[in-house]
C-alpha angles and dihedrals in degrees: 000000000000127000121212108222100175142281094052091303123136130177134191110266092220091059092062115108096174146347116215137185106237096211095054101036097043090064087077116086090215092057093046090050091047092052092045092051092047090050091052088052089052092243096124118096118190112208093170130100091191131041108308116248100189144008135216127211111212137176110221124173091345097308135094120251126186118206120198112203139175091224113102120250091240091055091048091050091051091049091048091050091054095049 
């Protein structure tokens, strides 16, 4: 199944490794460093017009992709549970 993550973007549900709340998880230095490194490697895709509220870590075609979205992590989890 596919999961809509905002701005006409959908991803395969089976490619999702994790869904994280950006406010809570970015307080950790390890998470901030991880996101910074992934951005430097051009693996971060921002699908948000506003400030992102959550991020997803996905494995697509053998590589890691990070999606920043304005949809809350709880909403994404509910959508993923339905699909």
